[in-house]
BAFI-3210 file (N, C-alpha, C; in Angstrom, 3 decimals, decimal comma, padded with zeros to 6 digits):
// residues 279
n [1|2|3|4|5|6|7|8|9|10|11|12|13|14|15|16|17|18|19|20|21|22|23|24|25|26|27|28|29|30|31|32|33|34|35|36|37|38|39|40|41|42|43|44|45|46|47|48|49|50|51|52|53|54|55|56|57|58|59|60|61|62|63|64|65|66|67|68|69|70|71|72|73|74|75|76|77|78|79|80|81|82|83|84|85|86|87|88|89|90|91|92|93|94|95|96|97|98|99|100|101|102|103|104|105|106|107|108|109|110|111|112|113|114|115|116|117|118|119|120|121|122|123|124|125|126|127|128|129|130|131|132|133|134|135|136|137|138|139|140|141|142|143|144|145|146|147|148|149|150|151|152|153|154|155|156|157|158|159|160|161|162|163|164|165|166|167|168|169|170|171|172|173|174|175|176|177|178|179|180|181|182|183|184|185|186|187|188|189|190|191|192|193|194|195|196|197|198|199|200|201|202|203|204|205|206|207|208|209|210|211|212|213|214|215|216|217|218|219|220|221|222|223|224|225|226|227|228|229|230|231|232|233|234|235|236|237|238|239|240|241|242|243|244|245|246|247|248|249|250|251|252|253|254|255|256|257|258|259|260|261|262|263|264|265|266|267|268|269|270|271|272|273|274|275|276|277|278|279]
n.u [093,030|095,225|093,810|093,538|093,437|091,451|092,018|090,985|091,494|090,548|091,348|090,602|091,384|093,386|096,976|099,108|100,219|101,912|103,962|107,598|108,326|110,324|109,763|107,214|104,807|102,698|103,372|103,849|106,145|107,345|105,726|104,557|103,003|100,077|096,477|094,960|092,795|090,435|088,134|086,264|083,008|080,606|078,743|080,065|082,199|081,103|079,753|082,135|083,268|081,094|081,586|084,053|083,573|081,946|083,847|085,001|086,528|087,469|088,470|088,667|090,074|090,148|091,992|093,837|095,494|098,188|099,564|098,376|095,374|092,542|090,150|087,957|088,644|088,359|085,831|084,758|085,916|084,557|081,814|081,865|082,424|080,223|078,251|079,103|079,298|076,483|075,837|077,480|077,828|079,733|082,108|085,461|086,575|089,037|091,165|093,398|095,137|097,494|099,450|097,880|095,665|094,714|092,244|090,941|091,049|089,316|087,181|087,166|086,821|084,478|082,359|082,530|085,174|087,090|090,102|093,163|095,668|098,830|102,164|105,550|107,236|110,161|113,235|113,966|116,861|117,302|115,185|115,454|116,849|115,118|112,866|112,199|110,308|108,931|109,151|110,041|109,648|107,096|105,558|105,511|104,690|101,974|101,086|101,188|098,757|096,838|096,572|096,311|093,626|092,365|091,806|092,253|095,317|097,363|100,276|103,277|105,847|108,194|110,511|113,658|114,500|117,009|117,956|120,103|120,813|120,694|119,254|116,559|116,304|116,033|114,005|112,015|112,132|111,135|108,196|107,643|107,673|105,389|103,286|101,617|098,307|097,874|100,415|101,649|103,700|105,508|107,244|109,618|108,829|110,144|109,844|109,965|109,720|110,603|112,884|114,603|116,489|116,279|116,890|114,159|113,512|115,375|113,654|114,230|115,775|113,679|111,752|113,268|113,033|110,496|110,538|112,036|110,227|108,053|109,177|109,916|107,154|105,398|102,813|101,282|098,896|100,444|100,623|100,909|101,750|101,871|103,841|103,951|103,098|105,159|107,343|107,240|105,866|104,304|104,739|103,886|103,663|105,707|105,509|103,292|103,960|105,978|104,747|102,956|099,718|097,717|096,232|096,645|093,571|093,032|093,487|096,379|097,318|098,371|099,267|098,217|096,857|096,769|093,803|090,589|089,737|091,822|093,751|092,133|091,705|094,743|095,080|093,235|094,672|096,717|095,833|094,758|092,569|089,674|089,750|087,047|086,231|087,529|089,373]
n.v [088,847|085,480|083,315|079,487|076,920|073,849|070,783|067,510|063,718|060,849|057,713|055,759|053,457|050,927|050,345|047,532|048,444|048,567|049,964|050,827|052,989|054,338|055,814|054,730|053,404|051,689|050,509|047,226|045,906|046,601|045,632|046,728|047,163|047,749|048,646|046,617|047,188|047,371|049,255|051,666|051,778|053,766|055,160|055,214|056,921|059,333|059,735|059,926|062,496|064,128|064,183|065,392|067,863|068,945|069,532|071,855|071,745|072,377|071,253|068,007|065,261|062,141|059,617|056,943|054,144|053,016|053,074|054,507|056,129|054,273|053,195|051,917|053,184|055,778|055,906|054,954|057,009|058,973|058,410|058,851|061,310|062,647|061,795|062,891|065,575|066,021|065,899|067,464|070,245|072,462|071,560|071,403|069,130|066,847|064,911|062,040|060,208|059,212|058,555|060,338|060,852|063,610|062,920|061,428|063,309|065,284|064,172|063,251|065,998|067,002|065,600|066,588|066,718|069,148|069,857|068,054|066,035|065,603|064,727|066,088|064,714|064,908|066,273|066,071|064,820|063,287|061,461|058,823|057,530|056,923|055,505|053,100|052,409|053,956|057,130|060,499|062,327|061,902|062,064|064,837|065,844|064,813|066,509|068,760|068,134|068,405|071,035|071,685|070,809|072,428|072,060|072,739|072,642|070,625|070,177|068,998|067,943|065,926|066,110|065,306|062,782|062,135|063,645|066,445|069,985|071,386|069,811|070,084|072,510|072,331|070,606|072,567|074,441|073,170|072,906|075,744|076,341|075,149|076,333|075,583|075,559|074,804|073,468|070,620|070,151|067,336|065,491|063,102|060,238|057,813|054,254|050,812|049,231|050,360|051,032|053,410|054,807|057,469|059,843|061,477|064,596|067,406|070,040|072,819|072,441|071,462|073,763|075,641|074,545|075,099|077,680|078,209|077,239|078,621|080,987|080,218|079,813|081,984|082,738|080,525|078,252|076,919|073,739|072,226|068,779|065,460|064,140|066,348|066,504|064,645|065,819|068,388|068,194|069,145|071,882|074,109|076,675|078,429|077,192|078,340|081,129|081,027|080,837|078,864|078,202|076,052|073,024|069,389|067,887|065,548|061,963|060,804|058,896|056,209|056,778|058,036|061,158|063,885|064,348|066,008|068,014|068,632|069,773|071,917|073,406|074,030|075,702|077,882|078,888|079,953|082,256|081,724|081,908|079,707|079,116|080,098|079,888|078,649|080,256]
n.w [026,634|026,057|023,973|024,079|021,573|021,581|020,999|020,296|020,056|018,395|018,118|015,691|014,291|015,366|015,611|013,973|011,822|008,498|008,174|008,946|010,915|013,254|015,508|016,528|018,101|017,000|014,719|013,351|013,223|015,423|017,360|019,842|023,191|022,865|022,044|019,832|017,140|014,416|012,591|014,726|016,024|014,571|016,087|018,791|018,304|017,603|020,017|021,748|020,217|020,932|023,763|024,089|022,958|024,914|026,547|025,669|023,497|019,965|018,008|016,407|015,778|013,455|013,496|011,764|011,464|009,261|006,150|004,194|002,560|001,619|-000,513|000,946|003,695|002,989|002,611|005,438|006,828|005,829|006,525|009,067|009,638|008,393|010,087|012,667|012,104|012,065|014,696|016,246|015,010|014,908|015,334|014,283|011,793|011,403|009,609|009,529|007,983|006,885|003,889|000,752|-002,035|-004,514|-005,137|-003,264|-000,991|-001,779|-001,582|000,776|001,587|000,665|002,359|004,888|006,224|007,589|008,043|007,268|008,638|008,317|009,141|008,656|010,072|010,136|009,379|005,801|005,370|007,729|007,624|006,494|008,548|010,233|009,342|006,883|005,031|003,614|001,531|002,685|000,803|-000,129|001,977|002,074|-000,220|000,025|002,018|-000,116|-001,760|-000,037|000,305|-002,308|-002,751|-001,080|001,480|005,216|006,079|008,651|009,998|011,137|013,274|015,013|017,825|019,238|018,548|017,856|016,101|014,642|015,819|012,999|011,648|012,961|011,965|009,159|009,052|009,894|008,176|005,632|006,371|006,627|004,207|003,078|004,937|006,963|008,347|011,137|013,218|014,876|017,298|018,457|021,012|021,240|022,949|024,946|024,261|025,455|023,249|021,032|018,484|018,656|021,009|022,615|025,175|027,119|026,061|027,748|029,349|028,897|026,709|025,184|025,481|023,714|021,014|020,531|020,610|018,254|016,430|016,375|015,295|012,683|011,631|012,369|011,773|012,004|013,665|016,571|018,126|021,030|021,262|021,465|024,011|025,743|028,501|029,700|029,139|030,275|032,630|035,395|035,165|033,084|031,991|030,601|028,200|026,654|027,006|024,919|022,597|021,889|021,180|021,038|022,071|022,640|023,963|026,626|025,802|023,637|020,619|021,205|024,128|027,247|028,236|030,390|032,539|031,207|032,936|034,614|032,657|032,058|034,270|034,887|032,877|033,226|035,758|034,520|033,471|030,964|028,418|026,256|023,205|021,051|018,538|015,192|014,073]
ca.u [093,481|095,280|093,123|094,042|092,544|091,561|091,826|091,016|091,989|089,843|092,296|089,867|091,893|094,795|097,949|099,339|100,888|103,102|105,385|108,505|108,784|111,183|109,281|105,635|104,255|101,536|104,047|103,732|107,944|107,670|105,082|104,371|101,980|098,950|095,521|094,825|091,710|089,975|087,311|085,406|081,514|080,300|078,040|081,141|082,971|080,251|079,902|083,559|082,943|080,315|082,269|085,456|083,324|081,507|085,122|085,421|087,402|086,834|088,932|088,603|090,873|090,051|093,239|093,808|096,895|098,692|100,433|097,651|094,049|092,079|088,559|087,303|089,021|087,938|084,226|084,531|086,066|083,264|080,468|082,278|082,264|078,884|077,336|079,678|078,811|075,144|075,750|078,236|078,105|080,432|083,171|086,427|086,935|090,220|091,526|094,457|095,006|098,456|099,343|096,483|095,799|093,776|090,715|090,669|091,208|088,573|086,014|086,903|086,019|082,712|081,824|082,489|086,279|087,544|091,447|094,089|096,807|100,064|103,204|106,842|107,823|111,492|114,049|114,175|118,166|117,403|114,174|115,768|117,145|114,019|111,897|112,749|109,415|108,310|110,136|110,088|109,025|105,509|104,817|105,626|103,507|100,659|100,718|100,917|097,858|095,864|096,610|095,855|092,107|091,465|091,733|093,056|096,953|097,956|101,401|104,454|107,004|108,588|111,827|114,162|114,522|118,279|118,330|120,896|120,148|120,649|118,220|115,687|116,098|115,640|112,429|111,133|112,319|110,122|107,211|107,717|107,232|104,064|102,839|100,254|097,134|098,413|101,574|101,666|104,995|105,250|108,420|109,897|108,839|110,994|109,169|110,705|109,292|110,913|114,476|114,956|117,034|116,919|116,193|113,349|114,388|115,407|112,510|114,864|115,749|112,175|111,349|113,766|112,736|109,165|110,620|112,074|109,175|107,283|110,197|109,906|106,010|104,612|101,437|100,659|098,757|101,157|099,741|102,021|100,992|102,722|105,371|103,858|103,058|106,153|108,545|107,113|105,041|103,095|105,214|103,903|103,515|106,578|105,011|102,492|104,904|106,746|103,723|102,160|098,155|096,898|096,912|095,739|093,087|092,836|094,746|096,960|097,041|098,515|099,602|097,570|097,070|095,946|092,331|090,588|089,462|093,175|094,296|091,210|092,178|095,935|094,967|092,792|095,407|097,718|095,136|094,537|091,333|089,670|089,235|085,737|085,871|088,553|090,072]
ca.v [087,223|084,572|082,122|078,370|076,070|072,661|069,696|065,965|062,763|059,644|056,579|055,227|052,354|051,060|049,267|046,611|049,276|047,966|050,681|050,723|054,033|053,847|056,291|054,707|051,911|051,248|049,714|045,898|045,799|046,891|045,133|047,584|046,627|048,573|047,885|046,506|046,943|047,915|050,468|051,949|052,027|055,163|055,985|055,295|057,988|060,507|060,129|060,844|063,883|064,999|064,390|066,086|069,108|069,641|070,357|073,037|071,028|072,583|070,411|066,529|064,493|061,117|058,956|055,582|053,658|052,258|053,931|055,913|056,026|053,584|053,272|051,604|053,798|056,895|055,938|054,929|058,308|059,837|058,328|059,243|062,739|063,150|061,739|063,790|066,993|066,172|065,757|068,488|070,873|073,213|070,816|071,367|067,990|066,665|063,581|061,603|058,797|058,750|059,302|060,877|061,672|064,354|062,877|061,010|064,126|065,962|063,120|063,584|067,500|066,914|064,803|067,303|067,004|070,564|069,702|066,831|066,207|064,575|065,455|065,612|064,142|065,306|066,655|065,037|064,329|062,605|060,696|057,557|056,790|056,565|054,867|052,576|051,838|054,825|058,122|061,428|063,133|061,013|062,933|066,315|065,495|064,497|067,854|069,575|067,737|069,002|072,566|071,972|070,859|073,647|071,570|073,095|071,400|070,382|069,380|069,107|067,015|065,443|066,796|064,296|061,500|062,084|064,704|067,548|071,112|071,773|068,660|070,647|073,648|071,770|070,369|073,715|075,273|072,647|073,459|076,807|076,263|074,807|077,244|074,865|076,539|074,225|072,667|069,918|069,749|066,354|065,285|061,606|059,425|056,241|053,046|049,600|048,246|050,968|050,862|054,759|054,680|058,320|060,060|062,204|065,938|068,512|070,621|073,777|072,092|071,183|075,106|076,127|074,019|075,640|079,276|078,171|076,420|080,096|081,853|080,032|079,696|082,932|082,838|078,931|077,654|076,234|073,046|071,137|067,460|064,441|064,269|067,761|065,944|063,641|066,533|069,483|067,845|070,397|073,441|074,167|077,847|078,541|076,757|079,265|082,095|080,759|081,328|077,765|078,354|074,944|071,878|068,164|067,661|064,116|061,006|060,623|057,840|055,058|057,245|058,936|062,512|064,297|064,400|067,274|068,854|069,016|070,805|073,174|074,231|074,481|077,071|078,958|079,309|080,933|083,189|081,674|081,517|078,779|079,738|079,435|079,877|078,084|081,409]
ca.w [027,131|025,088|024,022|023,581|020,819|022,115|019,920|020,853|018,986|018,291|017,442|015,235|013,739|015,724|015,382|012,786|010,310|008,105|008,104|009,963|011,609|014,285|016,605|016,247|018,823|016,132|013,879|013,218|012,762|016,708|018,417|021,045|024,038|022,517|021,429|018,400|016,402|012,895|012,824|015,867|015,651|014,186|017,300|019,437|017,667|017,999|021,402|021,888|019,955|021,984|025,100|023,904|022,802|026,370|027,372|024,905|022,358|018,696|016,736|016,551|015,168|013,173|012,948|011,318|011,378|008,149|005,475|003,660|002,425|000,440|-000,829|002,323|004,555|002,649|003,089|006,787|007,391|005,277|007,381|010,518|009,350|008,253|011,543|013,794|011,912|012,120|016,220|016,777|013,748|015,349|015,421|013,016|011,783|010,969|009,168|009,826|007,462|005,795|002,530|000,414|-003,417|-004,648|-005,098|-001,763|-000,123|-002,064|-001,344|002,484|001,974|000,473|003,209|006,351|006,790|007,265|007,775|006,854|009,210|007,640|009,561|007,911|011,164|010,581|008,433|004,629|005,318|008,537|007,711|006,231|009,630|011,296|008,331|005,495|004,188|002,637|001,669|003,232|-000,211|-000,144|002,851|001,459|-001,635|000,376|002,160|-001,226|-002,091|001,119|000,434|-003,493|-002,621|-000,225|002,731|005,701|006,391|009,682|009,699|012,084|013,613|016,319|018,587|020,315|017,802|017,734|014,948|015,029|015,435|011,771|010,971|013,065|011,134|007,842|008,922|009,816|006,801|004,937|006,951|006,228|002,550|003,281|005,599|007,432|009,278|012,324|013,097|015,918|017,825|019,233|021,788|021,458|024,308|024,821|024,690|025,075|021,858|019,953|018,448|018,949|022,370|023,180|026,561|027,152|025,903|028,876|029,176|028,273|024,936|024,272|025,124|022,588|019,782|020,708|020,038|016,801|015,480|016,291|014,598|011,508|011,547|013,236|011,512|012,053|015,076|017,178|018,916|021,590|021,199|022,180|025,174|026,662|030,000|029,990|029,206|031,088|033,565|035,797|034,763|031,457|031,729|029,577|026,406|026,224|026,672|023,713|021,503|021,853|020,893|020,856|022,926|022,516|025,336|026,504|025,418|022,436|020,088|022,268|025,230|028,163|028,608|031,477|032,325|030,478|033,990|035,101|031,753|031,982|035,465|034,412|031,693|034,189|036,702|033,724|032,781|029,579|027,930|025,648|021,923|020,904|017,098|014,509|013,346]
c.u [093,737|094,399|093,504|093,116|092,637|091,374|091,914|091,145|091,156|090,631|091,429|089,915|093,105|095,804|098,288|099,883|101,955|104,189|106,254|109,045|109,127|110,432|107,711|105,328|103,307|102,040|104,100|105,209|107,866|107,555|104,841|103,007|100,932|097,920|095,383|093,374|091,218|089,259|086,218|084,122|081,359|079,472|079,165|081,764|082,271|079,980|081,266|083,652|082,290|080,802|083,410|084,699|082,293|082,468|085,334|086,503|086,290|087,173|088,801|088,824|090,590|091,386|093,183|095,222|097,157|098,810|099,366|095,984|093,733|090,811|087,645|087,351|088,387|086,353|084,006|084,830|084,932|081,949|080,941|082,015|081,154|077,732|077,940|079,198|077,151|074,920|076,297|078,298|079,257|082,072|084,173|087,165|088,231|090,674|092,891|095,036|096,356|098,385|097,990|096,596|094,765|092,384|090,325|090,410|090,015|087,000|085,739|086,157|084,825|081,907|082,145|084,003|086,892|089,524|091,933|095,327|097,713|101,182|104,475|107,586|109,425|111,965|113,880|115,720|118,015|116,218|114,537|116,335|116,073|112,783|112,636|111,509|108,721|109,218|109,613|109,188|107,778|104,702|104,601|104,596|102,217|099,926|100,363|099,279|096,716|095,463|095,769|094,118|091,335|091,060|092,400|094,329|097,140|099,120|102,914|105,322|107,313|110,073|112,470|114,487|116,097|118,552|119,398|119,982|120,085|119,488|116,952|115,227|115,548|114,116|111,476|111,042|111,396|108,660|106,953|107,061|105,878|102,887|101,301|099,623|097,773|099,544|101,507|103,270|104,911|107,281|108,571|109,700|109,332|109,992|109,960|110,885|109,875|112,408|115,113|115,128|117,160|116,333|115,085|114,060|114,279|114,292|112,950|115,137|114,580|111,406|111,806|113,601|111,073|109,253|111,297|111,190|108,355|108,102|109,869|108,195|105,145|103,352|100,647|100,427|099,730|100,379|101,163|101,191|101,543|103,601|105,156|104,037|104,248|107,561|108,344|106,322|104,150|103,792|105,212|103,558|104,375|106,244|104,370|102,988|105,536|106,052|102,945|100,599|097,113|097,195|096,057|095,142|092,908|094,047|095,090|096,488|097,212|099,225|098,618|097,988|096,510|094,359|092,126|090,149|091,275|093,902|093,673|091,598|093,486|095,977|094,235|093,620|096,523|096,995|094,895|093,143|090,999|088,854|087,959|085,376|087,595|089,588|090,833]
c.v [086,215|083,309|080,941|077,370|074,684|071,564|068,078|065,198|061,799|058,612|055,616|053,720|052,059|049,785|048,485|047,551|048,248|048,619|050,632|051,710|053,747|054,475|055,811|053,101|051,142|050,398|048,239|045,446|045,761|045,850|045,745|047,091|047,822|048,044|048,075|046,583|047,444|049,107|050,492|052,059|053,535|055,722|056,056|056,414|059,218|060,844|060,666|062,090|064,832|065,121|065,550|067,698|069,976|070,356|071,265|072,682|071,516|071,871|068,920|065,645|062,935|060,185|057,107|054,810|053,001|053,278|055,135|055,578|055,116|053,727|053,097|052,580|055,157|056,711|055,832|056,248|059,303|059,450|058,666|060,892|063,321|062,926|062,493|065,387|067,035|066,306|067,064|069,348|071,913|072,833|070,844|069,945|067,862|065,357|063,203|060,294|058,281|059,502|059,307|061,454|062,427|064,125|062,261|062,031|065,089|065,335|063,643|065,185|067,704|066,430|065,170|067,296|068,513|070,492|068,352|066,961|065,275|065,011|064,850|064,681|064,482|065,821|065,614|064,268|063,133|061,211|059,355|056,691|056,212|055,682|054,271|052,328|052,567|056,299|059,524|062,261|062,521|061,824|064,378|066,447|065,782|066,048|069,080|069,453|068,274|070,261|072,734|071,855|071,794|073,036|072,443|072,122|071,805|069,545|069,614|068,063|066,449|065,660|065,434|062,676|060,881|062,945|065,772|068,798|071,478|070,986|069,326|071,728|073,487|071,531|071,510|074,284|074,641|072,889|074,591|077,072|075,904|075,727|076,515|075,830|075,879|073,069|071,994|069,964|068,649|066,099|063,793|061,188|057,983|055,554|051,815|048,791|048,984|050,853|052,333|054,719|056,183|058,524|061,337|063,871|066,689|069,436|072,214|073,722|072,239|072,983|075,748|075,546|074,901|077,315|078,933|077,736|077,798|080,900|081,606|079,911|080,615|083,104|081,479|078,646|076,642|075,221|071,870|069,807|066,561|064,807|065,695|067,325|065,408|064,814|067,757|069,387|068,478|071,681|073,639|075,748|078,616|078,288|077,661|080,712|081,967|080,772|080,099|078,273|077,534|074,073|070,708|068,068|066,431|063,131|061,115|059,331|056,404|055,417|057,859|060,356|062,855|064,369|065,930|068,406|069,708|069,835|071,981|073,857|074,796|075,862|078,055|079,619|079,947|081,827|082,935|081,497|080,289|079,425|078,900|079,394|079,259|079,038|081,824]
c.w [025,924|025,088|023,239|022,913|021,332|021,088|020,352|019,670|019,265|017,123|016,832|014,530|014,302|015,630|014,110|011,697|009,914|007,579|009,348|010,883|012,847|015,750|016,977|016,974|017,847|014,814|014,142|013,448|014,443|017,549|019,824|021,796|023,684|022,252|020,071|017,974|015,151|013,261|013,986|015,071|015,393|015,742|018,219|019,406|017,962|019,299|022,219|021,707|020,780|023,539|025,098|023,719|024,013|027,114|026,788|023,818|020,958|017,658|017,428|015,521|014,644|012,401|012,712|011,307|010,031|007,246|004,907|003,289|001,198|000,427|000,545|003,279|004,190|003,041|004,387|007,321|006,873|006,134|008,668|010,370|009,449|009,812|012,598|013,435|012,128|013,819|016,435|015,509|013,798|015,486|014,075|013,117|010,898|010,719|009,281|009,462|006,317|004,503|001,585|-001,197|-003,324|-004,543|-004,007|-001,020|-000,492|-001,743|000,257|002,657|001,566|001,388|004,782|006,631|006,445|007,099|007,529|007,422|008,753|008,329|008,754|008,924|011,318|009,338|006,852|004,888|006,602|008,499|007,548|007,723|010,715|010,534|006,947|004,626|003,300|002,720|002,239|002,168|-000,350|000,707|002,559|000,448|-001,111|000,971|000,931|-001,993|-001,200|000,707|-001,259|-003,721|-001,589|001,023|003,816|006,167|007,771|009,780|010,682|012,388|014,753|016,517|019,521|019,774|017,667|016,599|015,590|014,802|013,986|011,220|011,266|012,469|009,955|007,936|008,839|008,690|005,739|005,201|006,519|004,925|002,396|003,848|006,050|008,322|010,687|012,493|014,537|016,174|018,965|020,021|021,815|023,066|024,269|025,241|024,532|024,137|020,658|019,723|018,694|020,574|022,915|024,560|026,205|027,049|027,116|028,464|028,807|026,869|024,253|024,304|023,793|021,184|019,650|020,138|018,679|015,980|015,261|015,781|012,968|010,774|012,204|012,827|011,531|013,454|015,327|018,096|019,614|021,871|022,125|023,061|026,084|028,136|030,635|029,929|030,335|032,199|034,054|035,622|033,385|031,139|030,522|028,207|026,071|025,941|025,442|022,363|020,973|021,948|020,944|021,768|022,502|023,980|025,329|026,080|023,876|021,721|020,727|023,858|026,200|028,154|030,006|031,353|032,118|031,781|034,544|034,311|031,723|033,104|035,311|033,502|032,405|034,935|036,010|033,406|031,319|029,448|026,711|024,500|021,598|019,296|016,448|014,319|014,604]
res [m|q|e|i|f|l|c|s|i|s|n|v|s|s|g|d|c|s|e|d|c|a|y|c|t|q|s|a|h|h|q|g|k|i|k|r|y|k|y|k|k|t|q|e|v|v|l|e|a|r|h|w|r|s|f|g|a|l|g|f|c|l|v|t|s|g|r|g|l|d|s|k|k|c|d|y|i|a|t|l|a|r|a|i|k|a|a|e|p|e|l|h|l|i|a|c|c|g|r|a|d|k|e|s|l|q|f|l|k|d|n|g|i|d|s|y|n|h|n|l|e|s|a|q|s|f|f|p|k|i|c|s|t|h|p|w|q|e|r|f|e|t|c|e|h|v|l|e|v|g|l|g|l|c|s|g|g|i|f|g|l|g|e|t|y|a|e|r|i|e|m|l|r|a|l|q|t|l|t|p|a|t|t|p|i|n|f|f|i|p|n|p|a|l|p|i|k|q|e|v|l|d|p|q|e|a|l|e|c|l|v|l|a|k|e|f|l|p|k|t|r|l|m|i|a|g|g|r|e|v|v|f|k|d|c|q|k|e|i|f|d|c|g|v|d|a|i|v|l|g|d|y|l|t|t|k|g|h|t|p|s|k|d|l|d|m|l|k|s|y|g|l|g|i|a|t|t|c|h]
***
């Protein structure tokens, strides 16, 4: 039986990001209608972790807005990691906090973080069209730092931003050189606040993106993340036939997901099991 890895997200610091990424409602440049807050309380995040673990989630990702890690953010994520590991030692903890140097990543690893998520988002040649406040190369270098300190690398991108087929291939080739442990695949969701005015990808084209990703990354855990519910609605069996072996359970950063019971019932109806180990 094919087993699906479940991962949940905690947006522990939301909004007011100084970067101008055209696909992101958390950017202060776009003033999207989202919740904005600084650091969630530790106990609140621990309770979230316990909640998602009770539904079978093995991955739990701590996400902060902003360009990258600083000492305050490092200390905060380390505090969360220690508390969560004490409460739910089986959880695989992922940090997603932007640009990071090796010293900061090593500190997070020493304090209980298992993997680091930093998406390339798009091809290097396309990236200047969707972000002007930092270069694509900075993203790639952070991914290299993750690998160098021995953390698991979680890195992927977004389809449907207006990129060409050739640019999709370029992004996948870049990911191929990194060989991430997990690659999240996101599909762009239109939002009135965002400067990108693309339509939602057709489900067939989205499936073709998944097939491509699996061809380039055959040994990587392929996780379908943002846009799954919007693109595929209630007809999702084919995404697993394409090689997807992980999903995000629950809500995303600023958009709602399905209830966990709905997704678990869906997986069961497709004859899919739930992964009980991270490997």
